[in-house]
ZAMARGU-4260 file (C-alpha; in steps of 0.2 Angstrom, whole numbers, plus 5000, padded with zeros to 4 digits):
<rodrens>
0) 5003/4750/5065 | 5000/4756/5044 | 4983/4762/5051 | 4991/4772/5064 | 5003/4779/5052
5) 4990/4784/5039 | 4980/4792/5054 | 4994/4802/5059 | 4997/4808/5041 | 4979/4814/5040
10) 4980/4823/5056 | 4996/4831/5049 | 4988/4836/5033 | 4973/4843/5043 | 4984/4854/5053
15) 4994/4860/5038 | 4979/4864/5030 | 4972/4877/5041 | 4988/4886/5039 | 4988/4887/5020
20) 4985/4904/5018 | 4998/4913/5029 | 5006/4930/5027 | 5024/4935/5031 | 5026/4941/5050
25) 5023/4959/5051 | 5035/4971/5062 | 5028/4973/5079 | 5031/4993/5078 | 5019/4994/5061
30) 5007/4981/5070 | 5005/4994/5086 | 5005/5010/5074 | 4989/5003/5064 | 4982/4998/5081
35) 4984/5015/5087 | 4978/5023/5072 | 4961/5015/5075 | 4960/5017/5092 | 4962/5035/5089
40) 4946/5034/5077 | 4937/5027/5090 | 4940/5041/5101 | 4937/5055/5091 | 4920/5049/5083
45) 4903/5058/5085 | 4888/5048/5086 | 4883/5050/5069 | 4900/5043/5064 | 4900/5028/5076
50) 4909/5014/5064 | 4907/4996/5069 | 4919/4990/5058 | 4933/4999/5067 | 4927/4990/5083
55) 4926/4973/5074 | 4944/4975/5068 | 4950/4980/5085 | 4942/4965/5094 | 4948/4953/5083
60) 4964/4960/5087 | 4963/4959/5106 | 4958/4979/5108 | 4953/4990/5113 | 4954/4993/5132
65) 4940/4987/5143 | 4936/5005/5147 | 4935/5010/5130 | 4926/4994/5126 | 4913/4997/5137
70) 4911/5016/5131 | 4911/5014/5111 | 4901/4997/5112 | 4887/5006/5123 | 4887/5020/5111
75) 4886/5009/5096 | 4870/4999/5104 | 4861/5016/5109 | 4864/5023/5093 | 4856/5008/5082
80) 4844/5003/5095 | 4837/5022/5094 | 4838/5022/5074 | 4826/5008/5074 | 4815/5011/5087
85) 4798/5018/5087 | 4803/5035/5095 | 4817/5039/5079 | 4814/5055/5072 | 4806/5053/5055
90) 4820/5065/5047 | 4834/5055/5055 | 4841/5045/5042 | 4842/5026/5046 | 4858/5014/5045
95) 4859/5005/5028 | 4858/4987/5028 | 4877/4984/5026 | 4879/4997/5043 | 4865/4986/5052
100) 4875/4970/5048 | 4891/4975/5053 | 4883/4981/5070 | 4877/4964/5071 | 4896/4959/5070
105) 4901/4972/5083 | 4888/4964/5097 | 4896/4947/5094 | 4913/4955/5096 | 4908/4963/5111
110) 4899/4946/5118 | 4883/4954/5120 | 4867/4943/5119 | 4859/4947/5103 | 4844/4937/5109
115) 4835/4952/5118 | 4819/4960/5112 | 4829/4976/5105 | 4843/4963/5097 | 4829/4953/5090
120) 4821/4968/5084 | 4836/4972/5073 | 4839/4953/5068 | 4822/4955/5060 | 4824/4971/5052
125) 4840/4964/5043 | 4830/4948/5037 | 4817/4960/5031 | 4831/4971/5020 | 4838/4954/5014
130) 4819/4950/5008 | 4816/4966/5001 | 4833/4964/4990 | 4829/4946/4986 | 4813/4953/4978
135) 4822/4966/4968 | 4832/4952/4960 | 4818/4944/4956 | 4813/4925/4953 | 4822/4924/4935
140) 4837/4934/4942 | 4834/4948/4931 | 4836/4961/4943 | 4849/4967/4955 | 4851/4971/4975
145) 4846/4991/4978 | 4861/4991/4989 | 4874/4978/4981 | 4879/4960/4982 | 4893/4965/4995
150) 4880/4972/5006 | 4868/4957/5002 | 4884/4945/5006 | 4888/4954/5024 | 4871/4952/5030
155) 4870/4935/5027 | 4887/4933/5036 | 4882/4943/5051 | 4866/4933/5053 | 4876/4917/5051
160) 4889/4921/5064 | 4875/4923/5077 | 4868/4907/5072 | 4853/4913/5063 | 4846/4904/5049
165) 4844/4914/5033 | 4829/4907/5021 | 4836/4896/5007 | 4827/4908/4994 | 4838/4921/5000
170) 4854/4911/5000 | 4850/4905/4982 | 4850/4923/4976 | 4868/4925/4981 | 4874/4908/4976
175) 4866/4911/4958 | 4875/4928/4957 | 4893/4918/4961 | 4889/4905/4949 | 4887/4917/4935
180) 4899/4930/4940 | 4888/4943/4943 | 4899/4952/4957 | 4905/4967/4946 | 4909/4985/4948
185) 4905/4994/4932 | 4913/4981/4920 | 4926/4976/4931 | 4924/4959/4944 | 4922/4966/4961
190) 4936/4956/4973 | 4927/4963/4987 | 4912/4958/4985 | 4919/4941/4980 | 4930/4940/4996
195) 4914/4945/5007 | 4903/4931/4998 | 4917/4919/5000 | 4916/4922/5018 | 4897/4919/5020
200) 4898/4903/5011 | 4913/4897/5022 | 4902/4903/5036 | 4886/4894/5030 | 4897/4878/5026
205) 4903/4878/5044 | 4886/4880/5052 | 4877/4868/5042 | 4861/4881/5043 | 4856/4878/5026
210) 4860/4858/5022 | 4850/4857/5007 | 4861/4868/4998 | 4877/4863/5006 | 4883/4856/4989
215) 4880/4873/4980 | 4888/4882/4994 | 4905/4871/4995 | 4906/4873/4975 | 4902/4892/4974
220) 4916/4893/4988 | 4928/4885/4977 | 4924/4896/4962 | 4925/4912/4972 | 4942/4907/4978
225) 4949/4903/4962 | 4942/4919/4954 | 4951/4929/4968 | 4967/4920/4965 | 4964/4925/4947
230) 4964/4942/4950 | 4981/4944/4957 | 4991/4958/4949 | 5008/4962/4945 | 5010/4973/4960
235) 5005/4958/4970 | 4987/4964/4976 | 4970/4954/4975 | 4962/4968/4963 | 4970/4982/4972
240) 4978/4987/4989 | 4961/4990/4995 | 4952/4975/4991 | 4967/4964/4996 | 4964/4963/5016
245) 4946/4955/5013 | 4953/4944/5000 | 4965/4937/5012 | 4952/4934/5024 | 4943/4924/5013
250) 4957/4914/5007 | 4962/4911/5026 | 4945/4905/5029 | 4945/4893/5014 | 4962/4888/5014
255) 4970/4878/4998 | 4987/4874/4992 | 4983/4884/4977 | 4983/4900/4988 | 4999/4897/4999
260) 5010/4906/4988 | 4998/4920/4984 | 4994/4923/5002 | 5013/4927/5004 | 5015/4936/4989
265) 4999/4947/4993 | 5004/4948/5011 | 5021/4954/5008 | 5015/4969/4995 | 5001/4975/5009
270) 5015/4976/5021 | 5026/4986/5010 | 5009/4997/5006 | 5006/4998/5026 | 5023/5004/5029
275) 5022/5017/5015 | 5008/5025/5023 | 4994/5019/5010 | 4980/5014/5021 | 4971/5031/5027
280) 4951/5024/5026 | 4946/5016/5042 | 4937/5001/5034 | 4949/4993/5024 | 4962/4996/5039
285) 4950/4988/5050 | 4949/4973/5039 | 4968/4972/5038 | 4971/4973/5056 | 4963/4956/5060
290) 4974/4949/5046 | 4989/4953/5054 | 4984/4943/5069 | 4980/4928/5058 | 4960/4931/5061
295) 4945/4932/5051 | 4928/4938/5052 | 4923/4920/5056 | 4934/4920/5073 | 4920/4930/5079
300) 4910/4915/5082 | 4923/4908/5096 | 4929/4924/5101 | 4938/4924/5119 | 4928/4936/5129
305) 4939/4935/5143 | 4955/4940/5133 | 4969/4950/5140 | 4971/4967/5130 | 4988/4973/5131
310) 4994/4984/5117 | 5014/4981/5116 | 5026/4997/5117 | 5030/5006/5102 | 5048/5008/5101
315) 5055/5024/5097 | 5062/5030/5081 | 5079/5037/5083 | 5078/5049/5068 | 5072/5068/5068
320) 5056/5069/5059 | 5057/5084/5046 | 5044/5098/5044 | 5039/5097/5026 | 5039/5113/5016
325) 5022/5118/5011 | 5020/5117/4991 | 5007/5121/4981 | 5001/5111/4967 | 4990/5112/4951
330) 4976/5099/4948 | 4965/5100/4934 | 4945/5095/4938 | 4934/5090/4922 | 4916/5082/4922
335) 4908/5072/4910 | 4890/5068/4910 | 4880/5056/4898 | 4887/5064/4883 | 4905/5060/4887
340) 4910/5071/4871 | 4906/5086/4881 | 4912/5092/4899 | 4902/5100/4910 | 4916/5106/4919
345) 4935/5109/4915 | 4944/5120/4927 | 4961/5121/4935 | 4965/5123/4955 | 4980/5126/4966
350) 4979/5117/4983 | 4992/5114/4996 | 5001/5096/4992 | 4993/5082/5002 | 4976/5090/4999
355) 4962/5078/4996 | 4951/5075/4979 | 4938/5083/4991 | 4948/5096/4996 | 4950/5101/4978
360) 4931/5101/4974 | 4928/5111/4990 | 4939/5124/4981 | 4932/5123/4965 | 4914/5125/4973
365) 4921/5140/4981 | 4929/5149/4966 | 4911/5145/4957 | 4904/5137/4942 | 4906/5120/4951
370) 4895/5110/4963 | 4893/5093/4971 | 4884/5084/4984 | 4890/5071/4997 | 4882/5057/5010
375) 4891/5052/5025 | 4896/5033/5024 | 4907/5024/5034 | 4920/5025/5022 | 4922/5044/5022
380) 4911/5056/5010 | 4901/5046/4995 | 4898/5056/4980 | 4879/5059/4976 | 4878/5072/4963
385) 4889/5083/4952 | 4883/5098/4944 | 4867/5095/4949 | 4867/5080/4942 | 4862/5065/4954
390) 4864/5046/4947 | 4849/5036/4942 | 4846/5018/4947 | 4862/5008/4942 | 4872/5023/4938
395) 4885/5032/4950 | 4899/5046/4948 | 4916/5036/4943 | 4933/5043/4947 | 4946/5043/4935
400) 4964/5050/4934 | 4964/5055/4914 | 4961/5048/4903 | 4955/5031/4909 | 4962/5025/4926
405) 4950/5022/4940 | 4954/5028/4958 | 4956/5015/4970 | 4952/5027/4985 | 4936/5039/4987
410) 4935/5058/4987 | 4941/5059/5006 | 4956/5049/5004 | 4963/5051/4986 | 4976/5065/4987
415) 4981/5071/4969 | 5000/5072/4964 | 5003/5090/4955 | 4998/5092/4935 | 4986/5077/4938
420) 4969/5078/4930 | 4954/5071/4938 | 4938/5065/4929 | 4922/5064/4936 | 4911/5054/4924
425) 4892/5048/4926 | 4894/5029/4922 | 4882/5015/4922 | 4885/4998/4929
</rodrens>
């Protein structure tokens, strides 16, 4: 009798532990609007803008419709397979390591077989990327990845979800970075990177693909979970609002009693931000939608390939939307190079309210005395040069609201307020 009671208590505890990171229930209308927003993005994307992250987020939320699914996934497969084929044009840019990893997650989300000739070629390519990054980090861990530890983690995660073993010496580089708190953006701890690495360690721990590293993987997972919890802000975010969705995924995949209340607080803050229209970028939104359905990237492993995909109705809003009055605002734009006591550019520009920082920069370029270059990424335009200056290795153009508040969004998403001064500073990391 006593042993039976102990067993029931144990099973009860195990059942409870799986639910230790919960968020408050989301309004059904809000979830439908988020889903419709992501569905709208996949309907309007050109081939070079195909975003596997959106597809993964939708599949973890029992979307899109089968017709949309077939069309979009086939488009993704054609694009990525052609990009790495021998027939690819020399000047055609190849997807980055992170983009390739996201594509492999999308293939799993679409329940497609990766063990084909073309699929195996892409798996080999991703492993090759990881080996190159491992060599850049170096035997003594004195170097850094050419991309980032975020992409390094994501690549291992994608292979793990397909049950593809990654060599221990590649995993060990990520373990060392986690153990020595090397997940930094500038001089700040990167919650995004820690969350992606935590998801990776959870997958490796559950898969048993690297038994010789099991103890270190378990310890690193606990360490990252604690680091993420330490980064909770007074506003109720892990790091910031845009890093919080992935952080919640990480905590859901590695639940602990310590994270229970934090998940509720951060989940509530995210829902308020979502209601206020904070999410305009597809990447964090596609990471948030699965969380609203209590899913993480690890749920791709056992995804139901025959799930019923029905999007609930959107209840009509009884209020009549008001047409906003057009208002012109003033934004100052300053540029600092390596000599931060000198402004390479300092100008004021008048743009319509609601214009993005990129709109302001285009306006400045049109008026002369300012120039910039960008590269299209899955997250929008990435700033590659300002005033003819391209960052060297381990440098980047930092976006600040003067005097020194880092922007949480990129130039495609951030909308300056009237009277703000935006500072573009060449920074090192």
